[in-house]
C-alpha positions in Angstrom: -175.4 128.4 -30.1 -179.1 127.5 -29.8 -180.0 123.9 -30.4 -181.2 122.9 -33.8 -184.9 122.8 -34.4 -185.2 119.1 -34.7 -188.2 117.3 -33.2 -189.4 113.7 -33.6 -192.6 112.2 -32.3 -192.1 110.7 -28.9 -188.3 111.4 -28.8 -188.7 113.4 -25.6 -189.4 110.1 -23.8 -186.2 108.7 -22.5 -187.9 105.3 -21.9 -187.4 104.7 -25.7 -183.8 103.5 -24.8 -185.4 100.0 -24.3 -185.6 99.7 -28.1 -182.0 100.6 -28.7 -179.5 98.0 -29.9 -177.8 95.6 -27.5 -174.4 97.1 -27.9 -175.7 100.5 -26.9 -177.3 98.9 -23.8 -173.8 97.4 -23.1 -172.3 100.9 -23.2 -174.9 102.3 -20.9 -174.6 99.4 -18.4 -170.8 99.8 -18.6 -171.2 103.4 -17.5 -173.0 102.2 -14.4 -170.3 99.7 -13.6 -167.4 102.0 -14.5 -168.6 104.4 -11.8 -169.4 101.7 -9.3 -165.7 100.7 -9.5 -164.5 104.3 -9.5 -166.6 105.4 -6.5 -165.7 102.3 -4.5 -162.1 103.8 -4.3 -161.6 107.4 -5.3 -164.0 109.2 -3.0 -162.4 107.4 0.0 -158.8 107.8 -1.3 -158.3 111.1 0.4 -159.4 109.6 3.7 -157.0 106.6 3.2 -154.1 108.9 2.3 -154.6 111.4 5.2 -155.6 109.0 8.0 -154.0 105.6 7.1 -150.8 106.8 5.3 -150.5 110.2 7.2 -150.0 112.3 4.0 -149.9 116.1 4.4 -152.6 118.2 2.8 -150.4 119.2 -0.2 -149.5 115.6 -0.8 -153.2 114.6 -0.8 -153.9 117.4 -3.3 -150.9 116.3 -5.4 -152.2 112.7 -5.6 -155.8 113.7 -6.4 -154.6 116.2 -8.9 -152.3 113.8 -10.6 -155.1 111.2 -10.8 -157.3 113.8 -12.5 -154.5 114.9 -14.8 -153.4 111.4 -15.8 -157.1 110.6 -16.5 -158.6 113.8 -18.0 -155.2 115.2 -19.1 -154.4 112.1 -21.2 -157.8 111.8 -22.8 -156.5 113.4 -26.0 -154.0 110.7 -26.4 -156.5 107.9 -25.6 -159.2 109.4 -27.9 -156.6 109.8 -30.7 -155.6 106.1 -30.4 -159.2 105.1 -30.5 -159.7 107.0 -33.7 -156.6 105.6 -35.2 -156.7 101.9 -34.1 -160.3 101.4 -33.3 -162.4 101.6 -30.2 -162.5 97.9 -29.2 -158.7 97.3 -28.6 -158.3 100.6 -26.8 -161.3 99.9 -24.5 -159.9 96.5 -23.6 -156.4 97.8 -23.0 -157.7 100.6 -20.8 -159.8 98.3 -18.6 -156.8 95.9 -18.2 -154.6 98.8 -17.1 -157.2 100.0 -14.6 -157.2 96.5 -13.0 -153.5 96.8 -12.4 -153.8 100.3 -11.1 -156.4 99.4 -8.4 -154.3 96.5 -7.3 -151.3 98.7 -6.8 -153.3 101.3 -4.8 -154.5 98.5 -2.5 -150.9 97.4 -1.9 -149.3 100.9 -1.7 -147.7 102.0 1.6 -145.6 104.9 0.3 -145.8 107.9 -2.0 -144.1 106.4 -5.0 -146.4 103.3 -5.3 -149.4 105.5 -4.7 -148.4 107.8 -7.5 -147.8 104.9 -9.9 -151.2 103.5 -9.0 -153.2 106.7 -9.5 -151.4 107.4 -12.8 -152.4 103.9 -14.1 -155.9 104.3 -12.8 -156.2 107.7 -14.5 -154.5 106.7 -17.8 -156.8 103.6 -18.0 -159.8 105.9 -18.1 -158.1 108.1 -20.7 -158.0 105.1 -23.0 -161.5 103.6 -22.6 -163.6 106.6 -21.7 -163.1 108.7 -25.0 -163.7 105.5 -27.0 -167.0 104.9 -25.2 -168.0 108.6 -25.4 -167.3 108.7 -29.2 -169.2 105.4 -29.7 -172.2 106.9 -28.0 -171.9 110.1 -30.0 -171.8 108.1 -33.3 -174.8 106.0 -32.3 -176.6 109.1 -31.2 -176.1 110.7 -34.6 -177.5 107.6 -36.2 -180.5 107.5 -33.9 -181.2 111.2 -34.4 -180.9 111.0 -38.2 -183.4 108.1 -38.1 -185.8 110.0 -35.9 -185.4 107.6 -33.0 -183.8 109.7 -30.3 -182.1 113.1 -30.0 -178.4 112.7 -29.4 -178.6 115.0 -26.3 -181.2 112.6 -24.9 -178.8 109.6 -25.3 -176.2 111.7 -23.6 -178.7 112.4 -20.8 -179.4 108.7 -20.4 -175.6 108.1 -20.3 -175.4 110.6 -17.5 -178.1 109.0 -15.5 -176.4 105.6 -15.9 -173.2 107.1 -14.7 -174.9 108.5 -11.7 -176.6 105.2 -10.8 -173.0 103.9 -10.5 -172.3 106.8 -8.1 -175.2 105.7 -5.9 -174.0 102.2 -5.7 -170.3 102.9 -5.5 -170.2 105.1 -2.5 -172.7 103.0 -0.6 -170.6 99.9 -1.2 -167.4 101.9 -0.4 -169.0 103.1 2.9 -169.7 99.5 3.8 -166.2 98.5 3.0 -164.7 101.3 5.2 -165.0 98.7 8.0 -162.4 96.7 6.1 -158.8 97.5 5.1 -158.5 99.8 2.0 -156.8 97.0 0.1 -160.1 95.0 0.2 -161.9 98.0 -1.4 -159.3 98.4 -4.1 -159.3 94.7 -4.9 -163.1 94.6 -5.2 -162.9 97.4 -7.7 -160.1 95.5 -9.6 -162.4 92.4 -9.8 -165.3 94.4 -11.1 -163.2 95.8 -13.9 -161.9 92.4 -14.8 -165.5 91.3 -15.3 -166.1 94.4 -17.5 -163.1 93.4 -19.6 -164.7 90.0 -20.3 -168.0 91.7 -21.2 -166.5 94.0 -23.7 -164.3 91.2 -25.2 -167.4 89.1 -25.8 -170.0 91.6 -26.8 -168.5 94.8 -28.2 -168.5 94.5 -32.0 -165.2 94.3 -34.0 -164.5 96.8 -36.8 -166.6 95.9 -39.9 -169.4 94.4 -37.8 -172.8 96.0 -38.8 -173.4 96.7 -35.2 -170.2 98.7 -34.7 -170.5 102.4 -33.9 -170.5 104.6 -37.0 -171.1 101.6 -39.3 -173.8 103.5 -41.2 -171.6 106.6 -41.6 -168.9 107.2 -44.3 -165.6 105.6 -43.1 -162.4 107.6 -43.2 -159.0 106.4 -42.0 -156.6 109.0 -40.8 -153.0 108.9 -39.7 -152.4 109.8 -36.1 -150.8 113.1 -37.1 -153.9 114.0 -39.1 -156.1 113.1 -36.2 -154.1 115.5 -34.0 -154.1 118.2 -36.7 -157.8 118.1 -37.0 -158.2 118.9 -33.3 -155.3 121.4 -32.8 -156.3 123.6 -35.8 -159.9 123.7 -34.7 -159.8 127.1 -32.9 -163.4 127.4 -32.2 -163.5 124.0 -30.6 -160.4 124.7 -28.5 -161.8 127.9 -27.1 -165.2 126.3 -26.4 -163.5 123.3 -24.7 -161.3 125.6 -22.5 -164.3 127.5 -21.3 -166.4 124.4 -20.6 -163.5 122.6 -18.9 -164.0 124.6 -15.7 -167.0 122.4 -14.9 -164.5 119.5 -14.8 -162.3 121.5 -12.4 -165.3 122.2 -10.2 -166.3 118.5 -10.1 -162.6 117.5 -9.4 -162.4 119.9 -6.5 -165.5 118.2 -4.9 -163.3 115.3 -3.9 -160.8 117.5 -2.2 -163.1 120.2 -0.6 -165.9 118.1 0.6 -163.7 115.8 2.9 -161.9 118.9 4.0 -165.0 120.8 5.0 -166.6 117.8 6.7 -163.5 117.3 8.8 -163.2 121.0 9.6 -166.9 121.8 10.3 -168.3 118.5 11.5 -165.2 116.8 12.8 -165.9 113.6 11.0 -166.0 112.4 7.3 -168.5 109.6 8.1 -171.2 111.3 6.0 -168.9 111.6 3.0 -170.5 108.7 1.0 -174.0 109.9 1.7 -173.3 113.3 0.0 -172.2 111.4 -3.1 -175.3 109.2 -3.0 -177.5 112.2 -2.6 -175.9 113.9 -5.6 -176.3 110.8 -7.7 -180.0 110.4 -6.8 -180.5 114.1 -7.8 -179.0 113.5 -11.2 -180.9 110.2 -11.8 -184.2 112.0 -11.0 -183.4 115.3 -12.6 -181.4 114.6 -15.7 -184.4 113.9 -17.9 -186.2 117.2 -17.0 -182.8 119.1 -17.2 -182.2 117.9 -20.8 -185.7 118.8 -21.7 -185.1 122.4 -20.4 -181.8 122.5 -22.2 -183.4 121.5 -25.5 -186.1 124.1 -25.0 -183.8 127.1 -24.2 -181.0 126.2 -26.6 -177.4 125.1 -26.3 -176.0 128.6 -25.6 -178.3 129.4 -22.8 -178.1 126.0 -21.3 -174.3 125.8 -21.2 -173.9 129.4 -19.9 -176.7 128.9 -17.3 -175.0 125.7 -16.2 -171.7 127.5 -15.5 -173.6 130.2 -13.6 -175.2 127.6 -11.4 -171.8 126.0 -10.7 -170.3 129.4 -9.8 -173.3 130.2 -7.4 -173.0 126.7 -5.8 -169.5 127.5 -4.4 -171.0 130.5 -2.6 -173.5 128.4 -0.6 -171.0 127.2 2.1 -170.0 130.8 2.8 -173.2 131.3 4.8 -172.3 128.5 7.2 -168.6 129.1 7.9 -169.2 131.2 11.1 -168.3 129.6 14.4 -171.9 130.0 15.5 -173.4 127.8 12.7 -174.8 124.5 13.9 -173.6 121.2 12.5 -177.0 120.9 10.8 -176.8 124.3 9.2 -173.2 123.5 7.9 -174.5 120.2 6.4 -177.3 122.1 4.7 -174.8 124.6 3.2 -172.7 121.7 1.8 -175.8 120.0 0.5 -176.8 123.2 -1.3 -173.3 123.5 -2.8 -173.3 119.9 -4.1 -176.9 120.2 -5.4 -176.4 123.4 -7.4 -173.1 122.1 -8.7 -174.8 119.0 -10.1 -177.8 120.9 -11.4 -175.4 123.1 -13.4 -173.7 120.0 -14.8 -177.1 118.3 -15.6 -178.1 121.4 -17.6 -174.9 122.0 -19.6 -173.3 118.6 -20.2 -175.6 117.0 -22.8 -175.7 120.2 -25.0 -172.0 120.7 -24.4 -171.2 117.2 -25.8 -173.5 117.6 -28.7 -171.8 120.9 -29.6 -168.4 119.3 -29.4 -169.4 116.7 -32.0 -170.9 119.5 -34.2 -167.7 121.6 -33.9 -165.7 118.5 -34.7 -167.8 118.1 -37.9 -168.6 114.5 -36.7 -165.0 113.3 -37.4 -162.3 112.1 -35.0 -164.8 112.3 -32.1 -162.5 110.4 -29.8 -159.7 112.9 -30.2 -162.1 115.9 -29.8 -163.8 114.5 -26.7 -160.4 113.6 -25.4 -159.0 117.1 -25.9 -162.0 118.5 -24.0 -161.0 116.3 -21.0 -157.3 116.9 -21.5 -157.8 120.6 -21.1 -160.0 119.9 -18.0 -157.3 117.6 -16.6 -154.6 120.2 -16.9 -156.8 122.8 -15.2 -157.9 120.3 -12.6 -154.3 119.6 -11.6 -153.6 123.3 -11.2 -156.9 123.7 -9.3 -156.4 120.9 -6.8 -152.8 121.9 -6.2 -153.8 125.5 -5.7 -156.8 124.9 -3.5 -154.8 122.3 -1.5 -152.2 125.0 -0.9 -154.9 127.4 0.2 -156.1 124.9 2.8 -152.5 124.7 4.1 -152.5 128.6 4.3 -155.8 128.4 6.3 -154.2 126.0 8.7 -151.3 128.4 9.1 -153.6 131.3 9.7 -152.6 133.1 6.5 -156.0 132.8 4.8 -159.6 132.8 5.8 -162.1 129.9 5.6 -164.0 131.6 2.7 -160.9 132.0 0.5 -161.0 128.7 -1.5 -164.8 129.1 -2.1 -164.5 132.6 -3.4 -161.6 131.8 -5.7 -163.5 128.9 -7.4 -166.7 130.9 -7.7 -165.0 133.9 -9.4 -163.1 131.7 -11.8 -166.2 129.8 -12.9 -168.2 133.0 -13.2 -165.5 134.5 -15.4 -165.8 131.5 -17.7 -169.6 131.8 -17.9 -169.4 135.5 -18.8 -166.8 134.8 -21.5 -168.8 132.0 -22.9 -171.9 134.2 -23.2 -170.1 137.2 -24.7 -168.1 135.1 -27.2 -171.0 132.9 -28.4 -173.0 136.0 -28.9 -170.5 137.7 -31.1 -169.3 134.6 -33.1 -171.6 132.2 -34.7 -171.0 128.6 -33.4 -171.5 125.8 -35.9 -175.0 124.4 -35.5 -175.5 122.2 -38.5 -173.5 119.2 -39.4 -172.4 120.5 -42.8 -168.6 120.8 -43.2 -169.4 124.4 -44.2 
C-alpha cells in the first residue's frame, strides 16, 4: 500500500493552493466555518448535559454516541444521495437541517428534545460532509493529473482548514460559557445559515464547467447501483473497518477529556484550551506530516498513525496515581491529545487517497460515507461502553486505568491487522479499473 511514485515540480509546497479555483477555496473556507460552528457547541455539550441538565454519565455517553452515530453512521446514506442527486442540493439540505438542530439543542430541557436535536445535528453533517469530501477528492484528482498538486496535499490543506476552525470554535465557545448555552447554540445556527447562503450563491450547479468532476467521464447510477458498488467492494470494506478506529478514538476524546479533567483537576475550565492546542498542532504539523506520509508510503503511514493513536491512550496512565500533581496530570493529558492528533495527521491524507483508489474513482460520496458510517457505528458502541466503564469506576468495580487500556488495546489490534493484511494482499495503487 505504498504511495504511487508521482512527483511534480513544486507540488510539495502547500502554498500553491492560492492558485486553485474559487470553488475549491470556498470548500476549504467552509471547512473552517463548519468546524467553528461545530466546536462552538459539541465540546461543551457534555458540560451542559451533566451540569445544567443533570444527566447521568450513561445518558451523556448515549447523547454523545448518538450524535456521532447519526452523523458518521449515516454518512453512507448522505454520500449515496450526493452521488445520485448531486452535491449541491444535498449540501444545501444538510446545512439547513443543522440550523434546525442547533436551535433545538439551545431550547432543549429534557432528554427527548436533546436526542432529537443531536440526531438532526448529526444527520445534517451526514448529508453535507460526504458531498464536500467527494468534491475535494474529484478536484484533487484533476489537480494531480494536471501536475498542479498531489491529492494527499489537498487533503492535508483541508485538514489544516478544519483545524483552524477548531482553534476559533473552542475559543469562542469558552467565551460564551459565561452566557446561557442557548446563546451558544443560536450563534452556531446563525453561522450555518450564513454558510447556506454562500453555498447557494457560489457552489456550481451540475453542468457548470467549475463543478467537481466536470473534466472526468460522467456516469449516472441508480441509488441501488451506488449501494452495490460499495457493499460488494470487499477490500474497501475491510480497509474502512480497520481505519475507522481512528474515528472512534477521536469521538472518545469528547467523552474522556471532560471526565478526566473533572476527576483529576476538579474543573473543566481548561477544556477549550486542550482543543485549541490540538488544533494549533495540526495547523503547524499537517504539512510536514503529509510530506513524511508521502515519503514512507501509504501502508506505513496509515499503520504508523494507528500505532501512535494506540500509544497515546497509554500516556495518561503515568499520571493516574493519587500522588501526581495537577501539572503532571495536565501534561499526561496533553501528551495523549498530542500523540492522538499526530497519528491522525500522518494517516488521514493517505487513508482518504486510498479510499478513492479502492473506489476506482466512482461513487466517492458513498465510499467516503461508508467509511464514516462504519466509524459511527463503532463510535456509538465505544462511547456507550466507555461511559459504562466510568460508571463502574464510580461504583468501585473498575480501576482508573481500565478505559485507557481498553482503547489502546483495540487500536493496537487494528494496527497489527492492517499491517499483516496489507502485507499479504496487494492493495490497489493505480487508478485503472483492473
